[in-house]
N, C-alpha and C positions, 0 to 999 in steps of 0.2 A: 520778821516784819520789822523794818527799820523806819524811823521817823523821816519825814521829808523836811530837808533843811532849806532855808532861804539862801540867797546868794551871799557869799562871804561868811556864812555861819559855820562854826566848827563844833562837832559833837565831842564833848568832854567826858561824858560818862554814859554808859548804856549797859543795862543788865536786865536779865530776865530770870524769873523764878517761877517754877511750877510746883505747887505744894503736893499734888499727887496726880496720877495718870488720868483721873476723871475730871479734874478742874482745868480751867483755862489758865494760861500763863499770865503772870503779872509782869508788865514791861515798864521800866522806869529809866529815864535818861534825861540828860540836860545838856544844853549847849551854852554858848556865851550869851544867848538872847532868850531862851525859853526852857521850860520844863516839859518833858513828854511823859505822859502816863497812858496806860492802856485802859480802855473802857469797854465793858461787855455790852454787846448789842443783842437784844432778844429778837427772835423771829427774823433774822437777817441771814443772808448767805454767808457773809463773813462774821464770825462769832465775836471778834474784837476789832476795835479801831484804836488808833493812837490820837489822843487829844493833845493839843499844844496850848500851854499856859505861858504867856509872855512873862518874863521876869519883872517887868514894870508893873504888872497887874497882881503879882504874888505878894500877899501880905505876910504870911508866915507858914511854916510847916510844923505840924504837931505830931507827936507820938503819944497817944493817950491810952490808958487802960479802958477796956470795954466796960460800959455801964453794967453793974451787977444787977440792978433792979430789973432791967429788961431780960437778962438771962434767967433770973429766978421766976419772972412772970411766964416766960415760955416753958420753963421746966414745970411749973405748977399747972399750966394749961395741958401739957402732955400727960402729966400724971392724972389729972382729973378726967380728961377724955379717955385715957386708957382704962381707968376704973369704971367709968360709965359704960363704955362699949363692952368691956369684959362682963359687967353685971348683966347687961341686956342680952349678950350672947349666951351666957350661962343660964339665965332664967328661961330663955327660949328653948335651950337644949334640955333643961330639967323638966319643963312643962311639955316636952315632946311636940313642939310646934314643927309642922312639916317644913321641909326645905331649909332647915337650920344647919349651917356649917360652922364647925368650930375651927377657928383660925388662930394664928399666933399674933395677929396685928395688935390687939389690945395689950398683950403682954410685952410686945416690942415697944409700944408707946410708953408703958410704965417704966421699962428699962431705960428708954431714952430720957424720960423725965428725971430719972435718978442720976444718969450719967452726964447730962448737959452741963450742970454747974461745975463738975470736976474737969471736964474737957475744955471748957472755956476759961478756966482759971489762968490768969496771967496773959491772956490774949490781948494784944495791943492793936489799936486802929491807927493807921497812918492817914492824917488829914492835911490836905493842902488847901489853905484858904486864900482866895483871890478876890479881886474886886467883883468879878462876874458870878462868883458862887464858890461852893466848897466841893472838894473831891475827897472821897473817903475810900480807903481800901481795908477791908477786913479779911485777913487770911482765913482759910478753912480751919475748922477745929481739928487739931492733930492729937492722936493718941500717944505717940511715942515722943520721948524727950528730945531725941536727936533732930527730928523735924521741927519741933518748936524752937530749938536753939538756932537752927539754920534760918528760920524765918526772922527771928529776933536779930540775928547777926546781919541779915539783909536790910532790915529796917534801920539798924544803927549805921550801916554804910551809907544809906540814903541820907540820913541826918548829917553825917559828917561831910558828905559831898555838898549838901545844901549850905552848910556853914561856910565851906570854902568859897562858895559863890557870893557870900554876903547876905544870904536870906536869913531872916530871923527864925530861929529854931527853938521850939519848946518841947520838953519831954518830961515824963514823970518817972524816968528810969532811976 
């Protein structure tokens, strides 16, 4: 999927990254007049579309660490729900309530609550701020170091290409 260019516009950078086989690819490109980013469309025939952000409307591009408070909140929520569902499931099983099924879902939620802070450690969010609004890209949580480094390298290339265009770039690297 390539961006549609205007008359006389030339594409300077275009790259795609897909973090794993289940996720949609992230597309980033820019020309001498605009930045192109992919955006996920829910409940549509085409799963992604390419948005055009004119360079005149672009304020700056940021690469920020993900907020840890939100990650810890989701982690605590998973843990609490896992313990509550597990306790209800086990009390029904021990009291021999009919139609009680013992599943691994509560234990999976507990494990996810424990793992989420470790998997999201060091994850960075790419944000493009423009006059009309902000665009954020959070890559998927990766388990292996090689995938994490590949995503970070891709984000650094995006920042260096934006610097070459004269866009203000901020990063916490």
